[in-house]
N, C-alpha and C positions, 0 to 999 in steps of 0.2 A: 420703697424704702423698707429695709429690714429693721427689726427692733434692734436697739443698741443701748448700752448703758451710757451714763453721762460722760462727756468728754472732760469733765472736771472732777472725776472721782479720785479718791486717794490711791496710793500705790496698791497694786493688786495684792490680795491677801494670799500669803503662802499656803501651799497645799496642806490640808489637815487642820487648818485653823478657821474658826468662824469669822465671817466678814465683820468688820468693825461697824458698830452702830453708834450714831450720835445720840447721847443720852438726852432725855427730855428734862428740862430744867424743873426743879422742884417748885419753882415759883409760878410755873405755867398753870393758869386757872381760867383761860379764855380759849376754848376750842371752837373752831369755825370749820364748817363743812363745805367743801367745794367738789362739784362733780364734773368730770370730763366725759362728754358724750360725742357721738358721731357715728358714721357708718362703719361698715366692716373694713378693717385694714387701713384706717386713716392715721394711726399712730398714737392712739390713746394710751396703750400700755407703755409705749416708748416714752411718752411725755411724763407719765407718773414716775417711771423708772429714772429718767434723767434728772428730775428736779428734787426727788425725795431725799430728805436727810438720812433716812434709814434704808436698809435693804427692803424694797417693797414686797408686800404680800401680793402674789398674783395667782390666778387660777387658770393659767394657760395649759391647754392640752394639745397634744399633737393632732394635726389634721389628718384624717384617713380617707381612704377611697369612698367611705360611706357618705362623705360630704359632697361628693360630685353631684352637680345639678342642684345643690342647695346653696352652697357658698360660692359666689362668683370671684374667682381668683385671677381673672384675666388681667386686671390692672395691677395686681400684686403677686406675680407668679412665684416670687421667692418666699412667700409667706408659708411657714410650715406649722405654726401653732396659733391657737386662737383662745381668747378669753371666754370662759364658760360661766362665770359668775360676776366677779368684779376684781379690779386691782385696788390696792390700798397703799398710800404713801403718806408721808408727813413732812412738813417744812415749818420750822420755827421762825416767826417774824421778829420776835424779841423775847425777853425773859418771861413774858406772861401770855403772849398770844401765839397760838399754833394753828396752822391750817392742816386739816385732814383731807387728803385728796382721794377721791373714789373715781376709778375709771370704769365706765359702764361697758358691758359687752355690746358689740356692734350688730350681730346677726339678728334678723327679724325674730327667730324662734326664741331669743332671750329678752325680747323687749318687755315682756311682762314683769321683769325685775326692775325696770326703770322707775316706775311710780314709787316703789319702796325706797330706791336710792335717792329720789328727789326729796323725800320727807326730811325736813329740818335743814335743807340746803340753803346756804347764804347766797350762792350764785353758781353759775355754771359756765363752762367753756365748751363751745361747740367746735370741735376740730373737723376741718373739711379738707378733702382732696379736690382741687378745682377741676380735675378730670372727671369726677363723679359727684357733682354737686347734688344731684337728686337723692343720693344716699343719705343726705343730711336733713332732708325736709321733715322726716318724722321726728327727729330730735328737736328741731325748732318748734314744731307743732306742739309736742308734749310740754316743753318748757313754757310756751305761751299759755297753754291750757292750765298749768299749775301756777302761773303768775310768777315764775322764777326768773330773776334777772340773769342775763347772759351776754357774753360777747362771742364773736365768731373769730376763730384763728385759722388762717389758711396755711396748712402744712406744706413745706417745700418738697414736692415730688418731681420738680422739673417739668418738662413738657411745654406746650405752647402757652405764652403769657396771656393773662386776661387782666383787664383793668379792674380796680376796686369797684367802679360803677357797674361793670358787667357782672361781677360776682354778686353784688348787692341786688341787682335786678333779677338775676337767676334765682336767688334765695328769697326774694321778696322781703328784704330786711327793712324794718322800720328805720327811719333816719337816725334815731338816737342810739341804735345798737352799734357798738364799735366793731370794726373789722380790722384785724391785724394780721401781719405775716409772721411766720415762725418756722423754725427747724426743730421739731420735737426731739431730735437726738441731742440737742445742745442744752446744757443746763442753763446757760445765760439766756438763751432765747426763750426757753420755757418759763424762766423767772420773769422775763419781760411780759409774757402773756398773763401771768398771775398779777403782775403790777397793773396791767391794763384793766383787768377785771376788778381789782380792788378800787382803782381810781373811778371806774364806772359806778361801782356801788356807792362810793362816797358822793358822787354827783347826784345820784338818785336820792340818797338819804338827805342831802342838803336841800334838794328841790322839794322833797316831801315836807321837810321841816319848815321851809319858807312858805309853802302853800298853806300849811296848817296855821301858821302864825300870821299870814297875810303880810309878810315883810320880806325884804331881801334876804338871800341865803347867807347869813353870817354865822349861824350856829355850827358847831362841829358835828360832822356826821358820826353816827354810832356804828361805824365799821372800822376795821383796822387800818393803820397807815400802810402805804405800799411797802412791799418787802425788799426795799433797796439795800438793806443791810443784812438780809438773810444770808446764811452761809450755805 
């Protein structure tokens, strides 16, 4: 799957004019950080690009012959650029709450950046290509090490189908970790992944509140509502 902009973008910007950016509401006072992680070429940049309200900041560089033998492009032969620091996008949930999206670089030589990206993170999305599930083990390991809540999103690259149970077993996922399917090129699909993550965080917060109070989970979770009305 090659990188692609959202299928729900506004009309193309005429040549010579800056791309239109959705302004941040002056009332926005609740910024929440989400990180998208995963292996090389699984679609992290594409997901941030497809769902962001603004033109994303990205640090993609052209892949050269110097990367031969270092970056395995066998499963993504059409990939010509790669993230060397991080991607950044933004999506407004309402007038006060904003999600800041960070896409982590996938190559092993950039993994040292991950721990810094995880700092202050509300939750994470582990994007996987079911043809290369082993590439996602490190991301899951680091998130578990940091105690960062996460969900797993299986990006649609085609190929032979695997059941959710088979993917869960291959990734050794805990039963409480959600596994969802998505197409990172689609804004609606990527929004669905964000909704799944927010709902997961709400359940965890409600469970923690109930556990602390020793009562059923009736208190509202201290996480944002799902971005069903986000534009």
